[in-house]
N, C-alpha and C positions, 0 to 999 in steps of 0.2 A: 602510487603503490598499488599492486594488483590485489584483488579481493582475497585470492588464495594466500598470498604472503601476509596480508593483514589478519586473516583468520588464524593462520599458523602462529603469528606473534601473540595474538590474544590468547590462544590456547596455551602457548608456552608461558606467558605471564601468569595465567590462572594456575597452571600446574606449579610454577615456581612459588607463587604465593602459598598454595596449599602445602607444598613440601616444606617450605621454610617455617610456616606456622606449626605444622605437625612435628617437625624436628625439634623446634624450640619447646613445644609442649612435652615431647618425650624426654628431652634433656632436663627440662626444669622439674618434671615429676620424678625423674630418677635422682636428681640432686636432692630434692626434698626428702625422698624416701631414704637415701643414704644418710642424710643428716639426722633424720628422726631415728633411724635404726641405730646409728652410731651413738646417738644420745641415750637411747634405751640401754645399750650395752654399757655405757659409762655409769648410768644409774645402777644397773645390776652389779657392776664391778664395785661401785662405792659401797653398796649394801653388803656384798659378800666380804669385802675387806674389813668393814666395820664389825661384822659378826665375828670374823676371825680374830680381830684385835680385842674385842671386849669379851670374848669367850675365855681368854687367858687371865689367869690371876694376876700375872704381872705382864706388863706390855714389853715385849722384846721386839723392837723395831726391825732389827736385822733378821731375826728369825721369820717374822711375818713377811718381810720383803722377799726372803728366799722362797717362802711358800708361794707367794704371789708370782714370782718369776717362773716357778715350776708349774704353775697352773696352765691348763690347756687353753683357757680363755684369756691369756695374757695379751694386753693391748700394747702396741708399739709405743715406746717412749711414755709409758704410763706413769702418771704422777698423782699421788693421793696425799691429801692433807686433811687431818682431823683436828678441829678446834673445840675446846670445851666451852662452857658457859661464859668464862672470863676471857675468851679468845686466846687462851694459852694453847700452844701446839701440843696435842696429845700423841699424834702420829704424823710422820712426814717422810715420804719416799722421794721428795723433790730435793735431791742433794745439791743441785746446781741452781736452785731457786728460779726455775724457768716459769713457774706459775706465780703471778703476782696476786697477793691477797688484797682484795678490794673491800674496804670496810662498808661501803654503801651496799654492796651486794650481800655481804654477810648479814647486815641488818635486815634486809628484805627476806633473806632465808629464815631468819629467826622469827619473822612475822608469819611464816607458814607458806612461803612461796618457793617453788622449785625454779631455779634460774639456769638458763643455758646461754652461753655466749662464746665468742671466739677471740683468742688472744694469740696474735701472730699465727703460727701454724697449728697451735693447740686448740682443740675444742674442749670447752670446760663446762661441767655441770656442778651445781651447788645444791645440796639438799640437807634436810634435817634428819638426825638419827636419835631416836629416843631410847633411853634405858631407864631402869627404876631409880637410878641415882642422879642422872644428869641428862642434859640435852646437848647434842654435839652437832657441829656443822661440818659436813664432809664436802671437800672440794676435790673433784676428780678431773684430770685432764689427760689427753692423749692425742696422738697424731694419727689420722685415718689414712695412712699411706695407700693401703689396698683399695679403699673406696675411691680416693682421688685418681688412682691409676685406672680403675674401671670406668670412671667418668671420662677420662681422657680418651680411652679406647672407644667409648660410646660416641664421643664427639667426633672422632676420626671416622668411625663407621657411618655416622649420620651425614658427614660432609661428603664422603664417597658416594653414599646412596643418593644424596641430593644431586651430585654432579651427573651420575648416570641417569637419574630420573629426568634431569633437564634435557639431556640428549634424547631420551626416550619420548618425552613430551613433544619435542620439536619434530622428531620423525613421525610420531603418531598424528600430530596436528597437520603436518604437510600431507600425509597419506589421506586422512579422513576429509580434510578440506578439499583435496583434489577429487576425492570420490563424490563428495557432496556437490561440488561445482561442475562435475562432469556433464550433467544434463544441460547446464547453462552453456558450457563450451560447445556442446553439440548444437544448441539453438543458435549460437553465434556463427558457427560454421555453416549451418543451413541458411541463415539469413544472408550471409555473404554471397551465397549462390543465387539469391533472389534479386531480380532486376525488373525493369519495366517490361522486358520481353518474356519474363518467366514468372509472372505474378500468380500463375496457377500452382506453383510449388507451395507446399505447406510444411510447417515445423512439426516434428514428432512430439506428440502430447504425452507420451509415457503412460502412466496410469490415470492421468487426468484428474487426480484428486489432491495431490500435494500442491505446494506453492508453485513449483516449476511447471507442473501440468496445467495449473490455472493460468499461469503466464503464457504458456504456449497456446492454450485455447483462446485467450484474449488476442494474442498476436495473429493467430489464424483467422479469427473473426475480423480483425482489422484488414488483413490481407484480402479477405473475401470482399469486404466493402471497397477496398482500393481497386481490386480487379473489376468489380462491377462499375465503379466510377470511371476508371480508365477506358473500359469497354464502351460505356455510354458516351464518354467524351470523344472517343475515336469515331464512333458512329455519328455523333452529333456533328463533328467537324466535317466528316465525309458527306453527310446529308446536307449540311449548311453550304458546303462548297458547291454541291450539285445544284441546290436551290438558288444560290446566288449566281452561279454561272449561266443558268438558263435565261433569266431576264437580261443579263448583261450581254449574252451572245445575241439575243433577239434585238436588243437596242443597237448593238454594233452593226448587225446586218442591215437593219432598217436605215441607219444613218449612212452606211456605205452605198446602199441603193439610192438613197435620196441625193447623194453627192455625185452620182454618176453623170448627171446632166442638169442643165438649168431648167428650172420649173417656175411656174407662176406662183403668186402669193397664195392663191387658193389651193394649188397642188401641195405647196409646202405645209399649209395648215392641215390639209387632209392627211398627209404622210406623217406629220408629227403627232397627231392624236394618239395612235397606238403606242408610239414611243413614250408619250406622257403617261399613258396607262401603265406601261411596263415600269416606268420610274416610280409611279405611285405604289405599284405592287412591291417593288424593291424596297422602298422606304418603309412600307408596312411590315415587310419581312424583317428588316433590320430592327425596327422598333420592337417587334416580338422577340427577336433574339436577345436584345438588350434587357427586356423584361425577364426573360428566362434566366439570364445571367444574374440579374438582381435578386430574383426570388430564390436562386440557389444559395445565395450568401446571407439572405435575411434570416433572422431568428425571432422566435416568439416574444423575446424580451423587448424587441423594438416596437411591438404593437401594443400600445398602452391606452389608446384613445377609444372611448366608447362610441360605437357606430350603430345607427339604426338601419337594419337591413331593409325595412319597407321603404325608407326614403331613398336608399340606393336603387331599389327596383324601379321606383317611379322616375328617378332621374335617368336611368338607363333606357327605360321605355320612351321617354321624351326625346332623348338624343337619337335613338335608332329610328323612330318613326319620322323624325324631322328630315333625315337624309334618305330613308327608304320608305316611301309613302305606301308601298304595297304590303308592308309588314303589319300584322295585327297581333298585339300582345295583351293578354288578359291577366290581371293580377287579382287573386282571391286570398282572403285571410280566414283561416279556419276558426270555428267557435272555441277551439281549445286555447286560443290566445285571448285572454280576458283583460290584459293590461299591456300598455305600450312598452313597459320595461321588459316584457318577455321577448321583445324583438331587438334588444340591444346586445351587441357582442363587442368584444374588445379586439381591435385590430387597426389596419390601415385602410382608410376610406378609399383612396385611389386604387389600391391593389384589389380590393373587393369589387369595385366597379369594373375593373378590367376583367376579373373572373366572371362576374354575372353577365357582362356585355358579350363575352366570347360564347357563353352557353346559349344566350338568347339569340345571338346572331347566327350560330350554327343551326338552331332550331328553325329559324325563319328561312335560312338559305337552302336547307335540305328538305324543306316541305313544299310541295306543289302549291298549297294554299297560303304559304308564308305566315303561318300562325304559330304562336307559342303560348301555352297556358302555364301560369305560375301560381303555385299554391304555398302559402305559409302556414305552418302548424307547429304546435308545441308538444313535444313528447319527452316526458321524464327528464326535465332539466336541460333539454337541448332544443334549439330552434332548427327546424327542418324546412328546407326550401326545395320544392319539386318543380322541375321544368319538363313539360310534356309537349310533344309534337306528333303529327301524323305524316311524317316524311318518309323518305326512302328507307330508313332504318339501317341496321348494321348486320352483316352476316354473323351467325353465332360463333364461328371459328375465329372471327376477327375482333370480338368484343374485348378480349384480354389485351389486345395490342393498341387499342385506341389512345391510351395515355402515353405511348412511346413517342419520342420526338420524330417528326416528319412522317409519321405513318398516316396513310390515307386508305380508306376502304376501296375495294375493287369497283364499287358502284358509284364512286365520286369523281372519276377522272374527267367527266364532262363539266364539273362544277369547279370554278377556281378556288384555290385554297393553298395554305402552306403546310398543314399537317402538324403545327406546333401549338395550336390553340388549346386543345384539351390537356396537353402536357403542362402548359403554362397554368391552366386552371387548377390542375391537380396539385402543382407545387404551391400555389397561393393558398389553397384550402388547407393543405398540410401545415403550412407555416402559421396558420391561424388556429392550430390545434383542432381542425375540423376533419370531417370525413366526406368522401365523395363516392357515390355508387352510380352504376349505369346499367340499365336493362333495355333491350331492343329486340325487335323482330323485323327482319328484312321485309320491306314493302308495307309495313304497318305503322311504324313510328318508333320513337325513342323516349325514354324517361331518364332524366338525370336528377339525382337527389344529392344535395349537400346539407351537411348538419354541423352546427356550431354549439359549443357550450355557452350558455347565456350568462351575463354578469349579474343578473338580479338575484 
């Protein structure tokens, strides 16, 4: 069922409930008013008839009845019975005995109660009438034909009003639900026009303050993130294809040249060495790409182990200097770190080693003296690690691009590399709820600073 239909039915049911309750309340209050009003008229009639009867020296029932029939307040099928203290009938206009005298009610009336009840079509009231000589019970009954007819008319009117109200409620519900859902319909139509090739399109946000506007804002924000992600993915695939194609093309060419003629064992060994270097570079590139893919899907919830950053630094230093003897890495701990717990962060030890290793390896690789200075310090609840070198640096206009995938500075073409190391580092640091900053001057060196919240 569509939302518009459901809202219309809900609006209709609400209107039906209100109209039925209102109509019942109107009819019930009118019926109570008619009953009370007719009862008061019966009491007045009983008193006036008793006054007329007892004002005569002698009771002449026929004459009193004639006077009552000529009265302008005569009630239809009016019956009046007057009983004395001994329950003897003093006056009786009920010739056909339509009103049955009930002794239990007469006794209650004598105790001072006024009684009202219904007998068949007659509405009956019983009350006491006092004179200086006796106490009389007056029983008055009549049929309120006019009141019943008015109630029937009221019932018919209310039924007709309810019927037309139901139709009006349905039309109004359909109209207003359509008007309320129109922005959503426009959003749906707009979304149907958006595809992978048109992620630049956006949904109309309207006034941007109501629920639909907030939904449109959220959707546009999601579209923006998707557009950025698809753009990065597209660029990543294009750059990755290029980076993979280059070593594979080189390997293919070298092998084709190698197979063109028979060679000696030494010649084969000499020719295969650059092929092996290209394969190693290709393996390193693939490993980095896999790490990028892994870090893109990692969440902070997955990093629950306490890791000491200083231990990671010493391990990375040992591994790098073992294979690259020319590298010199100095590690210093600032006086602000007074406790070993201030160097503990929550995360994944292997991924943090990958990030630190990439930063230090870049510092050594792009520095003529192959040195990297590392400084640990504590600043307001966070552990900060600074990596400094005196290498070739980065052009100012290129600093903002160093974390993009496969980007390499214009002054690094003579130095081998894949251009995804810093992007991988940035993703790992963000996954650890950390921050990374970079400052550099071309020809003077580069400073990379990473910061983590500590667990202490």
